[in-house]
N, C-alpha and C positions, 0 to 999 in steps of 0.2 A: 332535681337539685341543680343549682346554678354553680358553675365553676368561677372562682374568684378571678376578676379581670387581671389582677397582677400575675396570676399563674399563666394566663394565656399570653400575656405580653412578655414575661420574662421566665420562660420554662427552664432556662439554664440555671436559675437560682435554686430550683427545686430538684433537678435531676443532674447528677454528676456524670462523668464519663464512665464510671464503673456501673452505672445502672444498666441492667441486662434484661432485655425484653423477649428473649427467645421463647420462654415458656408462656408468654402472654399472647401468642399469636392465635390461640384457640378461642379468644373472646372477640365479640363484635364491638363496634364503637359504642353502641348503646349499653352493652355490659360494662365497658370501660368507664363510661360516665356515671355508672351507678356506684362506683367505689367512693366511699365517704371521704377518704383523705388520700392525697397524692404526695404528701410530704415524705422526705426520706425516712422519718421516724416510723411511719406506718407503711413504708413500702413493702416490708417483709410480710405484714399482715395482709396487704392487698394482694401480694403474690399468692399467699396461701388461699385467699378467697377464690382467686381465679383457678388455682389448681384444684380446689375442692369442687368447683363447678364443673371443671373438665372431668374429674373423677366420677361425679354423679352421672354425667352424660355417658361416660365409658361404661359404667355399671348398667345403665339402662340399655345401652347398645348391646352388651354382652349377656343380657338376661336370658335370651332365647337359647334353647339347646343347640339350634343350628349354628349360632354364632360361637358357642363354646366349643363346638366340634372342629372349628377352623384350626389348622395346624396339625391335626391328627392324620396319620397315614390311612390308606385305604384298608389295610389289614385291621387297624384299630377300630375304624368305623364299622367294618364288618363284624368285629367282635361285639361291639356295642349293640348293633341291630340284632344279632343272634341272641344275645343274653336278654335283651329287652323283650323280643317277641316270645322267647321261651318262658320268660318270667310271667308275663301277663296271661299266658296260656296255661300256667300252673305246673310247669315242668320243674320237678324238684332238683334235677341235675343243674339246670340253669340258675336256680336260686342259690345252690351251694357254690357254684363258680362265681356268681356275682358277689356273694359275701366274701369269698376268698380274695376277690379283686379289691374290694374296699378295705380289707385288712392289710393289704400290701403297703410296705413302707417305701417302695421305689417311687421316685418323683413322677416318672412317666405313667406308671400304672395308677397313681393317685389322680392324675389329671383325667385319665380315661374313666376312672370310677366316678369322678364328679360329673362328667357328661352323662354317664348312665343314670346317676341319681337324679339329675335334672329332668331327664325323660320320664323317669318313674314318678317324680313329683308332679309333673304335668298330667300324667295319666291319673294319678291319685286325686288331683283336684277335680278332674272331669268326672270321675266316679263319685266323688262326694257331692257334686252338684246333682247328679242323677239320684243320689240318695237323700235329697232334700237338705243337703248341708250337714247331715249327721255323719259322725265318724264311721269308717268302714270296719274297724276292728276295735276290740276291747283289749287294752294293754294292762297287764297285771304284773306287778313285781312281787317276788317271793323271797323271803329271807328267814333266817333262823340259825340258831347255834348248831354246830356239827352234832349229828346224832338225833336231830329232831325228826328225821324221816321225810325230808323235803323231796328227795328223788322218788321214794315210794309213793308219796302223795301225788306228785306230778303224774306218775304213770297211771295211778287209779283215776285221778281227776281227768286226765287227757283221754283215757279210754271211754269214760262216761260221756264226754263232750263229743267225741267222734261218733259214738253210737247214736247221738241225738242229731247228727247231721252237720256238726261244726267242723271247721278245719283249724287245727291247733299247731302252732309253732312254739318250740321251746328253745330259748337262748340261754344255755347254761354256761356261766362264766366260772372257769376253774383257776385257782391260784397258780402262778408260775414260780418256779424255784429261783431264789435270788442268787444262787450259785451258778447253775447251768442255764437258767432261762427256760427250761423245759416245763411241760405241764402234763399231768397224768391223763386228763380228759376222761375221767372215769364215769361221768354222769350218763353218757349214752349206753355204757355197758350195764348200768343198773336199771335201765328202762328198756329191757329187751322186747317186751310185747308192744309197747308204744312205738318203738323205733321201726317195727315191721308194719305198722299201720300206714296205709297209703294216704290217709287224710291227716297225718301228723308228720311234722318235720322237727328233728332235734339237731341243734347245732351247738356243740361244745366249743368254747373259745378260750384261749389262754389270756391271762391278764397282761402278760409281758411287763409286769412291774408297775402297771398303772395304779396310781393312788386311788383307793376306794374299791378296787377289785372289779370295776366295770370298765371294759375296754372303751377306747375313744370312738370306736366304730359301732358300738352297740346300738346307739340311736339310729344310725344309718341302716343297720341290719334290720331293725324293726320296720323301717319304711319299705325295705325290699320284701320282707315277709308279707306285709299288707298288700304290696303290689302283686304278690304271687297268689293272692286270694285267701290268705289265712285270716280268719275273723276273730281269733283269740290268740294273743301273743303273750306267752309267759316268760318273764325274765327272772332267772334264778341267780342270786348273788352268791358270793363265796362264803358268807356267814355273817355273824353279827359284828358290826364295826362301822368304819367310815363308808363302806359300800352302800349302806342304806340311804345316805344323803345323796349319793350319785344316782342310784336307781330311782329314787323318788322324783327326780326331775325329768323322767322320761316315760313314766307310766301313769295310767288313769287311777289305778287302785293299788295300794301297797298292803300286802298281807304278811303278817308275822306268824311263822309256824314254830311252836314251842313244844318241847317234851313235857310230860306230866310230872317228871321227877328230875332232880338235879340240883338240889340245894335251895338256897334262898333265891328264887327266880326274880323277885322284884329288885333285889340288889344286883344280880348278875346281868339282867337286861335293863340297861339304864333308861332314864326318863326320856332322853332325847329320841331314842329309837321308838319307844312306846308312843310318843306324840305323833310320829309320822304314820303309824299304823292305822289303816281304815278298818281292818278286821284282824283279830287275833284268833288263831286256830290252835287249840290244844290237841296235838296229835297223840296217837297211841292210846286213846281212851278206850281200852278193851282189857278184858281179863282182870288181873290183879291191879292194874293201873287205873281202873275206873274211879276209885275213891281219891287217889292223889290228883287225878285230872279234875274232879269236881272241886277239890280244895283250891287248886291253882286257878281255876276259872273264877271262883268267888273272889279270890284275892285281886285278880286283874279287873274284874267288874268294879270293885270298890276303888281301886287305884285310878282307873280311867275316869271316874266321876270327878276327880280333882284336876284333871287336865283341861287346858283351855280349848274351847270348841273352835275347830278350824273351818267347819262348814256350817252354813245356815240350815241345810236340809238333811244332814247326815251326822249321826253320832256313832262313833266306833263301837263295834260289838265284839263280844268274846264268846266263842262257840267251842264245842268238843267234837272231834272227829276221830275216825280210825281208818287210816289208809289201808290197813291190813284186811279189815272186814268190810270196808266200804260204808260203814255207818256214818251218817252225818254229811257225806260228800254231796248228796243231792240238795240237802238243805243249805249247805254252804254256797252252792251255785245260785240258789234262789236269793240268798242275801246279796250276792255279788251283782246279780241282775237288778235287784232293787236299788242298790247303790248307783249303778250306771243310769237307770231310768230317772232317778231323782236328780242326779247331777246334770243330766242332759236337759231335763225340763227346766231346771233353775238357771241354766246357762253357765254353771260353774265349770263343767267339764271342758267346754270350748275355751273359756277364759284360761283354764289351767294349762291346756295344751299350748296356747299362744305364749304364755309366760315361760313354759318349758323350752320352747324353741329359742327364745331370747337368752335364757340361762345357758343353754347348750352352746349357742353361738359364742358367748363370752368365754365359756370353758375351753373351747377349741382355740380361740384367740390367745388365751393365756398359755395354753400348752405350746402353740406354735411360736409365740413370742419368746418363751423360755428357750426353745430349741434354736431359734434365730440368734438369741443373745449368746448362747454358749458357743456357737460356731462363728460368731462375728470376728473379723480379723483384729479388731481393736482390743478385744478382751480374751481371745482364744489362748494366746500365749501367756497372758497374765494370770489366768485362772489357776494353773498348777502352782505358780510361785506364791500367790496369796493364800491358797489352801494350805501350803506347807507352813507359812507364817502363822496361820490360824491354829494349826495343829501344834506348833511349837510354843504357842502362847505369846508370840511377839505382837500380833495384831488381834484385836477383838473381831468377832464375826461381823458386827455392825459396821466397823470401819472398813473392813475388807469389802463388804458389799457396797458401801458408798464409793470406794475407789473404782470398783468395776463399773458401777452405774455411771460415774462421772466420765470414765474413759469411753463408754458406749455413747453417752449423750454428746460428748465433744466430737466424736467421729460422725455421728448422725448430723450434727450441725454443719460439719465440713462437707458432707455429701450433699446436703440440701443446698448449700451455697454454690457448689460446683455445678449442680444441675441447672 
């Protein structure tokens, strides 16, 4: 691109004394000449282009775990090495401590956790290359209404898998109290036999009020479990609701566990949840409940024929199982492995995982941005005042939101100009 001669002869006509080039020192002369416009109107855009180029270089520079570890103390680096080595060697105590670390809300511990995750991701990529690019673990999401027998099913199903030589990890998410913030964490107490199995790991986690019932660190806990050598990861949600949409973005297969009786099931379990299910399991199909289980199965088979097909190679199935007697559990695992093999062969499983990583990244950005917005100095003091006006009816919620966003944007512009 040629620079206009008038610009070279009279640069003072285009750049005033207020033009500030401190942040442009990171670019070379060739990079500078690539900027399309040097007029004051587009100076802000040019500055943004240069800053974005610097940011991309910084991200590339900091991509390696060694660079991320800079700034950590020797004690923190020793903690990372100890947890990483113990994790890849299959020590359950190190896995538990690593998950506790990523669940921490302290800023320093969150940084240490991210360095650990980077090392685990690098190890994970190397292992997948040795596995011919195939995933190391099968991620399964489980949900259903309270009383469907999810915990009983997980214990029966997990014991069957460990007997066949698999390593199973269970991430059971329990709802937290909105009053005290505490959680009962009773899933592990209901899986007594599985929790004593050395080839199984059960991790109950409180939601801490997270929308959808899935903690923000559940996806990272899945990666740690896979790094620890667990090849079947079960994620149990708190029940039927918004949690299904969250867990569906982090698992390979989503299973809906339903009881055989409980009223109008097709009305109680809404269409949006059924559409996400890759497999519907009617549990407790034993004794006097066999007849109701068959009826519910027939209703769901008919209903799912009306749903839009989400996969080219798999159509959701409805089966009957009994976690109490173990009937149908082995056939269910055969259906699950059939699903995994078909999705792997068609390439849909890999594409699904890549899409999930993108969705989860934006979910974390949204959550962190909201936290940053609430704590920003420009809006922190205004939030209680505007909330009070909204409660009293003086302001509409929409106008109050606009006022807070305007204050935040104005402050952001000022910070960018001062930088």
